[in-house]
C-alpha angles and dihedrals in degrees: 000000000000124000138185093206121119095234106024121192089216118041119235118274099037119118101205142049127206123205137171129211111199141174147118121311110279095026091110098249096141092044090055092043093054091049091051088052093048090049091053091050092048088050090056100256131130114240146175129201125187125178135219127192141156123266093260118117089217131014121007120105136311140192131186111207112202134184120189119191148159092238135042111286127191104179142029121268124251092261136022119237097205134026110191119182132192086198135342099237107142092336088130086075088075093054095115092044095052109054113186135188140205091274094049121107124226110203122187149138111274089208089063095060134255126318114262112273089239091071092050099055094091092052101247123179118259136215133180128222123175097222100168096046091051090047092051090055090062116063110244094359123138130215094237091064090049086053091048092055092046094049093045087054090050097052091042100245113161119256092233091057093052091048089051091052093047091047092049093051097043104026092110091053104057092172088065100038098071097048090044094053090046090051090050091053092047091051090051092051093046091051095052095103092046089048092052091054103033112010133107139253099204122205116251116286124220127224122232145157095286138155129218101213145144124233090246090054093046091050090050091051091047089052092053091047088051090056105263111156102161128056128176117181149150118225116255133157125285097011098055095093091060090058092044091054094045096051096075094027093057090050089056091060097039097266134128139225122198124191105221125208092247143345093275090058094045096054091047093047088051090052089050094050094049093045085055090060102264120117104244141193143184130192131208145135132251099291091049093047089056089058092048096054099094093048090049087059088054089053090052094048092046092039093232112162119227144140130234116190108204109196095197123222135175113297173186106115112337089343113161105327095193099051132076130246137153093223099126098073096099095050092044093052102031106015101100116089120241122011101320113162113200141146128273120184135172130202116221103204141019090262091045090059084077096050097040095048092048089049089049092055091047093048093046091053097042092048099033091232137121116259127203117205113205108209122151144213092267093055100032098051097032115109114211144176103229137168112262107273117243117247117267118235111251122245125211110278130230115319101239118196119239116247122268095012106180111243089001109201110195094194099038114168100246127175091247094045090237117111126185113274118217121219113234110263097028109135119264098358103095114149140160118256115185143117097278119102111259147185126247092284093052095252113145111260136179093190116127091221093056093045093050092045093052092044088054091048095050092048095041095057091057099039098043094049118108107232093181121207098323093086089091145354110247113196140161133036105345089202095054118115093214117079133178116206119194145138142215121358093354088073092077098061091039090055092051093046090054091052089055093047090052090054087052091052094253117141119219141141137213135228110188107183118219098170109055099167127061081028108213092229097176092052091048094049089052091049090052094047111135094016114144095176127034125187115196110200122193140147106238137087102245106043096248096171091047092054092044091053092047090052097048106040148008111269113204124219130005112335122205126189117217107186139154135176121241146288099057116070121222115261121219089235097064093049089047090052090055090053092050091050088052091055091052097048 
């Protein structure tokens, strides 16, 4: 973003600004952050907000990390331009997540103490704003609204857009609306001097058909568009918001959501709903997925379609529930006992959560197989201003058997591997569906010939299906000999790193995998043709994607694994530096 100020927070020529609102739990940081995001959307900007908090159910610390830009953004920048705090209680715990630089600005209330030393190591500029004193001067006002007004002024958001955001959030609470608007105006006035010295004069934004949505909400909408009408689930961070969004949305389309007593009940209810003929889904995180594994094997054996959305978090065990990690890839792909072919997919952006979840439902129904969607905390709980996603072409739905089929064979050995599925109660089509191996009629069988025939059938239907071009996003210079392979939320920083590399004259390409199992090895090998250097980027400790790719296909050239455990997200700059080092090698 450009500026005419003498000491700008953001140098001229940049097209985005990154800010953090921080404070103790209950200080209203997330409320103010959401309003700032809403104001940016109203003003015509793209934006992204992620949140970070401690593991406490209540209290603790909280931070809203926001990037506002004139183009779509899918990750945070390498450094934040402004750190603004309501108070400094426990904010030092976010030190590693909020990198600052000499041109950054630290804004806080001098009556709340000094900023933690960790945030001052890089020598950022500082400015004081007496938030609580200003709030006390306005009846029923709160410091977070004062900070919202000051920060909106610093980043150059129009006053009307901020008023719109506050009104939209508090319109149903008129007693809070007036004091909040007054606090915002007071914050804007109090920050006038800071704005003159450090603020921004952003370039004009442009309106468009955009959505302000979280990844969890997008996944829920994608599920409904895909045909899901029954959901059974047990709340778990960070997947709960997906369920909360789907509960009223399902009711609007005649569907139902049931809160089960635990994850075991939820997956079995989901199997039951789908067996009854209704496309079904459950959502969970890593610990819940572990509990669902045995029942997923039943869904494979009985060929019952369903979708499990796993919003991954830091593990193992309880791990860090509020932080993001891509550590569930191994269990999603290999966790079922025996030979149990199933689908594993991963969205690569907030908007793509819609497309990928919708596609997962369609694939599960068409192939009569369970599908796991690997989202993560970063995508699921991020709130973003995105262009309205394009409609996904519909696939053929479930192959339902006609009633009273003479000699009906539920598990007939068809060329495609898919056999018509009877709906319970349809005349003449009764069959057994359980976890025992069976023959074509569904009768339990211990014969090796039946076992091998059914194994071949279940594998054939997944491996022979034409998944089209949706298996991955292929971007960049198709003739470049340097390739970055990644999946999920790592795609955003990789995309930005490749943009920087292109500006530096470095040629590279991107393969962002959407279909992880069955991995389309021949298509991937074709996409990697001519590669001399491959960088595999993922957010887990052991390089699970790297190992998966090595096991499934022949990777050409020299392969490097760039991996890191949660909770720190990759920055575009570090991936960019790897590409530069490659060019100099």
